[in-house]
N, C-alpha and C positions, 0 to 999 in steps of 0.2 A: 390460448394454449393450446400447441398441435397435440394431436394424439400421441406422436412419439414421445412428447415432452410429458404427457400424463403416465404413458407407462414406465417412464423412468424415475416416478416420484421416490424419493427417498424413505428407507425405512427409518421411522421416528419414535422409537421407544420412548416412553415418558421417564423411566427409572433411571437415576445417576449409573454411569458405567464405575465411577470412583468416587471418592470424597476422602478428603483429610480434613475434614472439618472437625472441630474440637464441640462443638455445637451444634450436631449434625440435625436435630429437629428442628431448629431455629433456620438454620441454610435449607434444609428441605421444604420447608414452606416456602421461602424465598426462590427457590428454585421453579418451583410449581407457577408461583405469582408469575416471575419473568417470563417463563413460557407461555402466555396469555395475555401479556401485554405490549405485545410488538406492535408499532405502528410507526409510518412514515416520518421523516426527519419535518416535513412540512405540510401542516394539515389544511386541507382545501375542503370548505365547508361544504358538505352535502356528497362528496365524491372520494374524501380519502382520510375521514375523520372516525374511522372505527378502529376496533383495538382486532388481533389475529394474535392465532395461534403460531408456535413455532413450526409445526407441521404444514400448517397453510402456506407461510412465508416461504420455506423450504421447497414447496411445490411452486408457489408463483414464480418464483424467482429462477426456479431448475435448478438449486442446489443439492447435489448429491450428499454432501458430508461436512458436518461442523463440530469443532473442538473447542473447549471453552476452560480456560482457568479464570476462578474469581480471588481477586486479593483482598482482604479485610484485617485491619489491626496489625499490617504490618508482616500477614502470614498468609499461605494459600489457603484460600477457605474450603475450595474445594473445584472440582475440575468434572468435565462431564462431556459426552459426545453424543451425536444425534445422527444417523444416518449410515451413509456407507462410505469406503474408503476407496470402492472402484464401483462404478455403474454397471458395468459389464459382466463383472463375477458377483457383485452383490457382497465383497468381502465387508466384513463390519469393520467402523472404527473403532478401535479402544484410543483411552487417553495417553497412550504409549504410541501412538501412531505418528510418524513424522512427516511435516509438511514442509514445502517452502515457504521460508519467512520471506522473502522476494527482497523488496527495500527497508522490510525491520532490520535487514541485515546490517544497513548503513549504522545506526546508532550503536550497533555492537561492535563493528568494525571501529568506529570512531573510538571508544573506548579503549580497543586495543591500542591504536595509534596514540593517545594521550598516557595509555602504560609506558608506552616507550620515550617519550618526551619525560615523563616521569623518572624513567632509569636512565635519561642522559643522552639516550640514542637518537631522538630527532629533537626538534626544534620548532615550536608551533610559530617562529617568527622567521627563520633563515628562509632563505630562498631553496623550494623544494627540491630543483635542480641541484642542489648540493649533494643531496643523497640519491640522485637518480644515476646509475651506472649504465644501465643496458639500454636506455632510451632518454631523452632529455624531452622537456615540455618545450615546443618551440618558440624563439623567441620572435617578437615582433615589437610594435610600437608601445603597444600596452603593457609587456611586460619590461620593456625598457623604462619604462615610467614607474612601473610596481611590480618588483618581482612578485610571483605567485608563491604564497608560503602556507603551510599546513591547515593555519587558522582559516587562512581563505576558503580552501579545500572544504574541510570538515563543516564549514557555514555556508557553504553554496555560494558564495559572494567571489569565488576565483575568475569569473567571467569565460570558464571552462563549458565548450559544447557539448554536444550528445547528451540529451535529456536521460534515457534509458535504453534497454536492451530486451530484444526479443530473446535471447537463449538460442541453443543449438539442439535441432533433435538429433534423436540417438544416432539417426540413419546419414547423417551429415557429417561432412570434415568439422573437426571442433576447433576453433581458433585459439590461440595462447593469450595471455595478456598482452604481451606487447604487439600483435597483431591487432588485437581490439586498438587499443592506443593509437597505430600507426596508419589503421583503416585496411591494411593489408591482407595477403595470402587468404585466408577462410573467413575473416571478418565478415560480418553481415552488418555493421553499423561503419559510420564514417570516422575519419581520425580525428583524434581527440585535440584541440588548439584552443587558442584563447582571442576572443573578439570582442570583448569591452574591457574597460579599465578594472583591474582587480580591486577588491573592496568599495564599489560605487555602487553594488546593484544586488539584488538577490536572483540567483537564477539556477534551480533545481539541476544537478549535474551529477549523473552517474559516471560520467566521463573523469569527473574529478575525482571521486572517490577510486576509480580504477587506478588513476595517478597516483595516490598516495599508497594503494595497496602494494604498487611496485616498489614505491622508496621505502615502505617497510622491509620489503624481501632483500633490496639493495643494501639498506643499512646495516640488516643483522645479518645476513647471508643464510637466513632460514624460510624454507616457504611459508606463503601465508597461512596455509592449513595448520601447520605447525606452531607458528607464531600465536594464532588465534586460541589453540590449546591450551598453551603456555601462559599467557596474558590474561586469558578474559574466560575462557567458557569453564577450565578445571577452578580457579579462583570462585566462580560464580556457582560451583555446584552443577553446569548445565550438561551433565553426564550423557544424555541422549542428544546431544548439539553436534553439529559437526560444518564446515565449511570443505570439506573434500570435494572435488569435482573432477569427473564426473562421482556421482555418488555409488559408492562401492557394491559390487553385485549382492554381498552379503546383506547389504540393509534394504533392498529393494522391497522384501516381503513384507516391510514393516513402514513403508512409505505410501502413502495415498497419491493418487492418480488424478491429473490433472484434468479438469474436464472444461470445453468449451461447447456452447449451446448445448450443454446436456450430454455431450459424446466425449469419449476419452480422448486424451491426447496421443498423437501417436508416438507410438515408443514410450508410453506412460506419463513422460514428463521430460522437460528440456532441461538441458544442463548451461550453466553459467559460469565463465572462466572469468567472468567479472566478478570477482570473488569479495570483495569489499562492499560492492552495491547492490549483489540479488543473489549469493550463493547459500546462504545458511538453511541448511536443512535442520529442523527444531520441533519442541512441541510447545503446546500454549504453556504448559507447567514451567519449563525448561525459560521461556521468555519471559514468564513471572518471577522467577527467581534473577533473571538478569536486573529485571526492575527493580526488587527487594536490594538487590547488590547495589544499585544506584542510590538508591533511600538510603542505607544504611552508609554509604561514604558521605553522602550530604551532612548525614546527623554528626559524621565524624568519630562514629564507632571504633572502638580499638581494634576488631578484626574486620575492619572494612580494606578491600583488596586495591582502592584506590585513595589518595591522600585528598583532605576536604578542598585544599587549594584545587587540584587539579579538575574534583568532582562540578566545582564551581565554575569553573572553565566551562566545561560540558555543560551546563544549564545556566550560563550568562548569554540574554538575548544580543545577538549581533543584527543580523537584517531580517525584516520580515518574522520577527518573534521566532526565530530560529537561533538555537543555541550550536555547539561545537559537535554534531551530528542529531541530535532531535528536535522536532517541533515543541513549543513550550507553551504551556497554558500559563496566562497572567492573568491576575484579576486584582485591582486597583493598582497595577504598577508591580506587584508581585508576582516572581514566578511560584506558581503552585502545582507545576505538574509537567508531565512530559509524554508525548506521544509520536507515533510513526505508524503510519499504514505501508500497505505493500500489494505489489501486483506482478506477478509472474505470468507467464503463460497457462492458464488454468488453475490458477490460485489467488487468493484474495483475503485480505488479513490485515488486521490492525491491533496494536498494544496501548493502551491508555493508562498512565499512572501518576498517582497523586504522592506529594511528598510525605502527606501525612500517612501514609501506609496503605490508600485504598486503590482500586484498580481492576482492569481486565485485558485479558488477551483473548480475540476471537479468531479461530482462522479457518479458512475453508476452502475446499478444493474444485473451485467453479470461478470461472472468469466473471460470473455474474453475481459473484459474493460479497460486491461492495454495499448496495444497499442493505441487503440481509444484515451484513457486520454492524452498519449502522443502525438499523432497527434493534437488533440485541443490546448495543450497546447502549442505546438510548433506554431502552427497559433496565438494563443494569443501573443506569442512574437515576431512574424513579425509584427503586425498592430500595438502592444502597444510598440514597440522598446525596449523590456527588453533584460538586458545583458545576455549572457553565455546560450541563447537559439538557437533552429534552427535544420536545416538538415545538415549533413556530406555527401561528396561523398566516397563511398568505391568502390576501383578496386576488378573487379572478372573476375571470367576466367569460360570458358564451360567445364563440362565433358569431359573426352577423351572417347573413343570407349572403352578401358579395365575399365574406372570407370564406364561406363553404364551399362556394361555387370555383374560386380561384386558386385556392392555396393546395388542394391536393394535389398529387401527380408525381412525376420521376422526376429527381432533381441530379444533375451529374457533375462531376470536378474530377481534375487531372492532379491528383498528389504525388509529385514526385515523377515517376514513369508510368504509376497504375492509375487505371479509370476505376471510379467508385461513384454508384448509385447510391442515392437515400430516396426512400419511398414515403410519401408523406399523404396518410389516409385520414378521412373523419371517422371518430370514434366518439360517440355521444355529443356533447358541446364542447368539446376539445379535438386533437388532432393527435394519431399515433404516427409517429417517427421512428422507421426502421434504419439505423445506420450500420453499415456492416461492419466496422470497425470495433463498435462494443454495443453490448446488449442495453436497448432502453426500454425495457418492458411495460412501463407506465407512460400512460396518457399525458401527453402537454395540454396546459390550460393558458391563456392569455392572461399576462398578470399586469401588463401594461399597454396602451395605445400611445406612442409619441409619433411627432412629424414625421411622417416617412418610414417610422420601424415599429414593429408588432412582437414585443416581447413576451416568450413562454418560458412555464416551468413544469416540472413536473414535480410529484410530490416527494422525490428524491433530493431535489433541488438542482437537479441538472437542468441546463437552459437552453433556450433555442431563440433565433430572431429572424424574424422575415422583413426584406425590405424589397428594392426593385434595383437594377442596374440602370446605366445609361441607354440601353434597349429596352426599356421598359418589363423586362423579365425579372419573374418572381426568383429572389435568392433568398436559401433557407442557411443560416450558419449554426452548425451545430460542434461542440467541442473545439471551437475555433476555425471550424474549417468551411467554406463556404463552398454550397451547390447551387448550381442555375438550373432552374426548372428547364426541360427538355419540350420541344415543339412539338405540338398535336397531341 
């Protein structure tokens, strides 16, 4: 870790900042246990098979702040924060500090769309273009065979393009949702269209969610912010949450700052006109309230804000174990829970809920928060006995002398119009891979040698592979991008 990273290590106090537990002594002990049980999702014998404290892992991943809510017995058992809301000011986190939910915005938005279906304002099965007046999803040979419906969009099976969005810094022109969909004006992403037959494949698409965002507005005559307040946030008692973009200045003092590589995001955070896909500002406790509202609706409680039939649609697997909004947990062919992660500029988070009334929400203000969130949730699973969680053992092999000599170096690729470099260095019996587009803080080790291909993994589960091209040059593939070793 660099000296600058060490100087930015977070303040990690051990006492909870707040707790709503009715059994505080029991939960205090479990919190203390959780804070010392962090370990990576993959256990590599001899190199990553130890336990860590919360403070150690926050320092390792250079994450300034963590905020968490734990659900037990159908209630929020406790909430807690570690660290700071802003590295530059050392502003402390509180359980009321707002974070960007990023793509966890999607299942919340999806429930708003389903509420409009329940109210008769939208249909799950009618062509989505029936509800779009300011813009139409372009018609082509795929949509002529199968018109795009809300069901397709919610389940990521529409064949719509544009995976995700980078957001807009405070200092640049802000795109409108229509500009995002058309890829025009101030938009920094491509136009949204359809390039595969709807209903045949799962492909995650923020562009699809922006499509139904505009359809909700056009069908209702209301802003998406107002719709979500009315349909979901207020009924679920998510009183701290808002989809408003940009975030009102009055709320900035209570908003966490995003961090990239330990440094604050210019302008504090990015804005997201792609509201349904990425714009929700919230707290872990408010997202926990959302999970509990879904659980109540699934049970058919009298005071649930969504009918059981519509909630069943939300939780019914379509393709790739995905419902009409959330990713789903299945055990022995039965859906037992739902989850969703989020990744905006400088923010990483995850929400996990089981239909029996357990779960958690973990939010961080760092682009390197994903592995830490995974470790925290794995520790929570161990402490609270969740199903389908925990670490796995992974066999690994040391580098051969030939691999030590030939694999390290600089690898290059042009992605779009931008040139990128990946650095590969020997680190012990593995390789350190530095990829500029994403933080990869852990060493990669060989997990398999196959004919012509060397497969590696790190202890988080990120993978890489080495092959040779037709010119006998080494090629490393990281995050599905291929980079060729530079000569000399």
